[in-house]
N, C-alpha and C positions, 0 to 999 in steps of 0.2 A: 308550350313545349317546342323543342327544336323542329325545324322543317323536316329533318330526316326521320324523326319519330312520328311526325304526322303522316309522312309518306307511307311508313310501314302500317300505321293504323288504318289508312284509307285504301290500301292496296293488298298487301300480303294477308292481313287478317280477314279479308272477305273471301278468300279462296276456300277455307274449310267449311263455313256455313253454306256457301254456294254449291260445293261438292255434295254436301248432305242433302240440300234441296234437290239436286239433280238425281240423287239415288232414290229418293222417296217420291219423286214427281208423279208416278202413276196413282198414288193414293192421296194426293192433295185435293182439297176442296176448293172449287173455283170461286165460290162466293167469298170465302175467307181471303183468297189471293187478291180478289178485286178490291176488297175493303183495305187490305194492307197496302196495296199499290196506290190507291187514291190518297190514303193518309200520308204515305211516304212522299209522294210527289208534291202534294199540297204543302206539307210541312217543310220539305226541303226548298220549295219555291218561295214561299212567303218568308221563311226564316232568313234567307240569304239576301233579301232586298235591301236592308239598311245596314249591312255590315261594312266595316272599313278594314278589318283584318283579313288578309288573304287566307289564313288558316281557317277562319270561321266560314268564309265564303265556300271554300273547298269542302268543309265538313258538311254544310247544308247541301251542297251539290252532290255529295256522296249519298246522303239520305234520299235525295230525289232520284238518283240513278238506280238505287236498289229497288225502287218501285217498278221501274221498267224491267229489271231483272226478274222480279218475283212474279209479275202478272203473266208472263209467258211460260212459266215453268211447267204448267200442266199441258198446255197446247203443244208447245214445241221446246223441249228441254235443251236442244242444241242451240237455240237462240239465246237461252240463258247464259250458256258458256261463252258464246260469241259476244254478247253484250258486256259481260264481265271482262273479257280479254281486251276489248277495245277501250273500255273505261280505264283499266289498269295501265295500258300503254299511254293513254292520253294524260292521265294523272301523273304518271312517272315523268313524262316530259315536262309538265308544268312545274312539278316540285323540284326536279333537278335544275331547271332554269332559274327558279326563284332562289334555290339554295346557292347556286353559283354566283348570283348577283346580290345575295344577302337581302332579298326583298321580302318584307312581311306585311306591308301596308300598301293601300292604293296610292298614297302619296309617294311612296318609294318608287312605284312603277312610273309615275309621272316624271321623276328625276332620272329614271333609267335611260331616257332618250339621250341625255347628254353623255352617258357613259358608254352605252353599247346599243346602237340602233337595231342591229340584227337580233340581238337578244330580246329587245322589246317586241319586235315583230313576231318572234317565236311565241312569246307569252300571249300576245293578242290572238294569233292564229290558233293556238291550242285551246284558249278559252272559248273561241267561237266553235271549235270542234266539240268541246264538252257540252256546249249549249245545243248541239245538234243542227247547226246551220249547214245546209247544202251549199256547195258540193264537197264538204269535208267528210272525213271518215266517221265522225260522230253521228252523222245523219244516217249511216247505214243501219245500225241496230234498231233505231227508232222507226225507220221506214219499214223494215222487215217485220217488226213487232206489230205495227199498225196494220200491215197487210194481213198478217195471220189473224188478228182480232176480227177484221172485217170478213175474212173467209169463213171464220167460225161463228158467224152471226152475232158478233158483238160490236156493231157500229157505234152504239152510244158510248161504250167504254173507250173505243178508239178516239172518239171526239174529245172525251174528257182528258185522256192522256196527252193528246196533241195540244190541247189548250194549256194543260199544266206545264208542258215543255216550254211554252212561251214565257213562263215566269223565270225559268233558269236562263233562257236566252236574254231576257230583259236585264237581269242584274249583271250578266257578263257584258252586254252592250253598254250598260251604265258605267262599268269599270273602264271600258275602253274609251268611252266618251270623256269621262272625267280625267283619265290619264293622258289622253292625246290631244283633246281639243280645248282643255282648260289648263290653267297654270295655278298651282297652289301658292299662297304667300310664302316668300322665302327671304331670309336676310342676306343671302349670298348675291353679290352684285355681278358675279361672273356668270356668263351664259353657259360655259363649258366647265365641267369638273375635271380635276386631274384624274387620269385613268391609270391605275397601276396594272402591271402584267398579272394575269391570272395564274395562280398556283394549283387550282383545282382542275381535275380532269374534265374534258368536254367531249370525249370520244363518242359517247352514246347519244348525246343530244341530237346531232343531225339525223341519225338513223331513227330515233324515236319520233322526231318531228315529222319525218317522211311517213312513218307508219300512221301517226295520229292525224294526218291531214290529207293523204293522197290515195287512200285505199278504196274509195267509193267506186271507181270503175271496175273493181273486182266483184261487185255484188252479184252480177249474173252467174259467175262461177259458183258462188256460195249457194245461190238458189237452186242450181242444178244438182249440187251435192246434197 
C-alpha cells in the first residue's frame, strides 16, 4: 500500500478504539490487559526483527506500542492518551519523511545519505524515539508507564515490558546500523546521486521532529498535572 495509506492505518484509525478504551477503563479486567499487552509487545518485537520493508517494520512497531497503551488503561487512563499522542506524532514524522524521500526499504535509507543527509538524520532520530531511547520523547510514556506499574505493585510486569521494549529498540538500531555503517551492493559508480528539487511540502516535518524528539524535559510538568 502507499505510505500515505499506511500512515492513516497506523495513526488515525487508532484514535477510535483508544477513545473507547478510555471510556470503559473503570470496568476493564487487569489480567486480560496484562495478557493482551504481553502478546502485543512480544509479537510486535519478534515480528519486526527480520523485516526489510519499512512499512512492515512500522506495522509491527505499531502492534508493540499498542501493548504499552493497553496495559496502563485501568491504572492511569491519562497515560493511555499520552502514549497514543506521542506515538502518533512520532509515526507521522517518520511516515512524512519516508514519503518525501520515496523510501520504502532499508536499502533505500542507505542510499538516502547521498541525497539528503538531514532527512536521513531525521529518520534515524525518529526511529530511536519510537524505540524509546532516552533522552528522546519516545522514552517519556514508557518511563511513566513503568513507574505506574511499580507504584501499583506490578514490578514483574514492569520488568517484562521493559525487556520487550528492547526488541523494538534492537530492530531500529539494526536498521540504523545497516543503513549508515554498511553499504549495499550497487551498480552505480558515482558516490553522489543527482538531487532534484522537492515539490512536496516539508513545512510540518521540522515541527513534528522537534515534538517527537525533544519533549522529555517536560515530563515533570506532566507528572504534576
